[in-house]
C-alpha positions as CSV (number, residue, x, y, z in Angstrom):
1,M,-0.4,-4.6,22.6
2,R,2.1,-2.2,21.4
3,D,4.7,-4.4,22.8
4,E,3.4,-7.3,21.4
5,D,3.0,-5.6,18.0
6,D,6.8,-4.6,18.2
7,L,8.0,-8.1,19.1
8,L,5.9,-9.5,16.1
9,A,7.6,-7.0,13.9
10,A,11.1,-8.1,15.4
11,E,10.2,-11.6,14.6
12,Y,9.3,-11.1,11.2
13,A,12.3,-9.1,10.3
14,L,14.6,-12.1,11.5
15,G,12.5,-14.5,9.9
16,T,11.7,-16.6,13.0
17,L,7.8,-17.0,12.6
18,D,6.0,-20.1,11.4
19,H,4.7,-20.0,7.9
20,E,1.0,-19.5,9.3
21,T,1.7,-16.4,11.5
22,R,4.1,-14.8,8.7
23,E,1.2,-15.1,6.2
24,R,-1.0,-13.1,8.6
25,V,1.8,-10.6,9.0
26,Q,2.4,-10.2,5.3
27,F,-1.4,-9.4,5.0
28,R,-1.2,-6.9,7.8
29,L,1.8,-5.3,6.3
30,L,-0.4,-4.4,3.4
31,H,-2.9,-2.3,5.4
32,D,-1.2,-1.2,8.3
33,P,1.6,1.6,7.8
34,A,2.4,2.0,11.7
35,F,3.1,-1.8,11.4
36,Q,5.1,-1.6,8.4
37,R,7.3,1.4,10.0
38,S,7.7,-1.1,13.0
39,V,9.2,-4.0,10.5
40,M,11.2,-1.4,8.7
41,V,12.8,-0.2,11.9
42,W,13.8,-3.6,12.9
43,E,14.9,-4.3,9.5
44,E,17.5,-1.5,9.6
45,R,18.1,-2.6,13.4
46,F,18.9,-6.3,12.4
47,S,20.9,-5.4,8.7
48,P,24.4,-5.0,10.4
49,L,24.1,-8.6,11.5
50,A,24.0,-9.9,7.8
51,E,27.5,-8.3,7.3
52,H,28.7,-11.2,9.7
53,L,27.0,-14.0,8.0
54,S,29.0,-16.0,5.6
55,P,27.0,-17.8,2.6
56,A,25.7,-21.2,3.1
57,D,24.6,-24.1,0.6
58,A,21.0,-24.6,0.0
59,P,19.7,-28.2,0.8
60,A,19.4,-30.3,-2.4
61,D,15.7,-30.8,-1.8
62,L,15.1,-26.9,-1.2
63,W,13.0,-26.7,-4.4
64,D,11.2,-29.9,-4.1
65,G,7.5,-29.4,-4.2
66,F,7.6,-25.8,-5.7
67,D,5.3,-25.3,-8.8
68,E,7.4,-26.0,-11.8
69,S,4.9,-24.2,-14.0
70,R,6.0,-21.2,-12.9
71,D,9.1,-21.1,-14.8
72,G,11.3,-19.6,-12.0
73,G,9.2,-16.4,-11.7
74,A,8.8,-14.4,-8.6
75,P,6.6,-16.4,-5.6
76,V,3.0,-15.9,-6.0
77,F,1.5,-13.5,-3.4
78,A,-2.3,-12.9,-3.3
79,T,-4.4,-11.0,-0.8
80,T,-8.2,-9.9,-0.3
81,L,-9.6,-7.1,1.5
82,K,-13.1,-7.4,1.7
83,A,-15.5,-4.2,1.5
84,A,-16.3,-4.2,5.0
85,E,-12.5,-4.4,6.0
86,G,-9.9,-1.7,6.5
87,D,-9.9,1.7,8.1
88,W,-11.1,5.1,6.4
89,I,-8.7,7.5,7.5
90,E,-9.4,11.5,7.2
91,I,-6.6,13.1,5.0
92,A,-8.5,16.5,4.6
93,E,-11.8,17.9,5.6
94,G,-14.4,15.6,3.7
95,A,-11.9,13.5,2.2
96,E,-11.0,9.9,3.2
97,K,-8.7,7.2,2.1
98,K,-8.8,3.5,2.8
99,L,-5.4,2.0,2.0
100,L,-5.6,-1.4,0.0
101,F,-2.0,-2.0,-1.1
102,V,1.3,-0.7,-0.5
103,D,4.2,-1.7,-2.5
104,R,7.4,-0.5,-0.9
105,K,9.5,-1.6,-3.5
106,L,8.0,0.6,-6.2
107,G,7.2,3.4,-3.7
108,T,3.4,3.3,-4.6
109,E,0.1,2.7,-2.7
110,S,-3.5,2.0,-4.0
111,F,-6.6,3.2,-1.8
112,L,-9.8,4.2,-2.3
113,L,-10.6,8.0,-2.1
114,R,-14.1,8.9,-0.7
115,L,-15.1,12.6,-0.9
116,A,-18.3,14.1,0.9
117,P,-20.6,16.3,-0.9
118,D,-18.8,19.8,-1.2
119,A,-15.3,18.4,-0.5
120,K,-12.3,20.1,-1.6
121,M,-8.6,18.9,-1.5
122,P,-5.5,21.4,-2.5
123,G,-3.4,20.4,-5.3
124,H,0.0,18.7,-4.8
125,A,3.2,17.5,-6.6
126,H,3.5,14.0,-8.0
127,R,7.0,12.5,-8.4
128,L,5.2,9.3,-9.8
129,A,2.2,8.7,-12.2
130,E,-1.0,8.9,-10.7
131,E,-3.9,6.7,-11.8
132,C,-7.6,7.5,-10.8
133,L,-10.7,5.2,-11.8
134,M,-14.0,7.0,-10.6
135,L,-16.2,4.3,-9.1
136,E,-19.0,6.5,-7.9
137,G,-20.4,10.0,-8.0
138,E,-18.6,13.1,-9.8
139,M,-15.2,14.9,-8.9
140,D,-13.6,17.7,-10.5
141,I,-9.7,17.9,-10.9
142,G,-9.1,21.3,-12.0
143,D,-11.5,22.1,-15.1
144,L,-11.7,18.2,-15.6
145,H,-15.0,16.9,-14.6
146,L,-15.2,12.9,-14.1
147,V,-17.9,10.8,-13.7
148,A,-18.3,7.0,-12.6
149,G,-16.3,4.7,-15.1
150,D,-13.9,7.7,-16.3
151,F,-10.2,7.1,-15.8
152,H,-7.5,9.7,-15.1
153,V,-3.7,9.4,-15.5
154,L,-1.3,12.3,-14.2
155,S,2.1,11.8,-15.2
156,A,5.1,11.6,-13.2
157,G,6.6,14.9,-12.1
158,S,3.1,17.0,-12.7
159,R,1.5,19.2,-10.2
160,H,-2.1,17.9,-9.4
161,P,-4.9,20.7,-9.4
162,P,-7.3,21.1,-6.5
163,L,-9.9,18.2,-6.4
164,S,-13.6,18.9,-5.4
165,S,-16.8,16.9,-5.6
166,E,-20.3,18.9,-5.4
167,T,-22.2,15.4,-5.2
168,G,-19.5,13.4,-3.1
169,A,-17.5,10.7,-4.7
170,L,-15.8,7.5,-4.6
171,A,-12.4,6.7,-6.7
172,Y,-9.8,4.1,-6.8
173,V,-6.3,5.7,-7.1
174,R,-2.9,4.1,-7.4
175,G,0.1,6.6,-6.9
176,E,3.1,7.6,-4.9
177,L,3.3,6.5,-1.5
178,H,2.7,9.1,1.2
179,E,3.8,7.7,4.6
180,N,2.6,11.2,6.2
181,I,-0.9,10.7,5.2
182,S,-1.1,6.8,5.4
């Protein structure tokens, strides 16, 4: 399976996949950090080829069929991750995350953070702002106590105090992409 994944990553980087397969791969890229890294490796391998390409004129009918109501904005992209989909990855004792979305351009990731009762996580530094919306349970961030429905933002360049939860908790978090724990 590893060889098939590597070939798929190479074909994606080259742009040779059919539309349906490309859409499936784009969805997978949102939720599979190992596959994301494989595509990045292939993109780096293929990048020297671009130096030898000359610009080509686009066909006159290229834009026919595109939705003109979009005012020339970026292509629409949507994805859905059902509650039963995705994997929980242990990031500390009693703490797991489920990756929801990765925005490589911004260097951010969105994920669910699940803490077991009595879970503790060490503090850490932030290069980017981090947002946290409590969905279930209770969590302490340093001296700050959060319950379901509470929203907290920690600014870029700050240090995150240790996290803990006596009861267990579930939170939605959006912040800096952490390749090493994704």
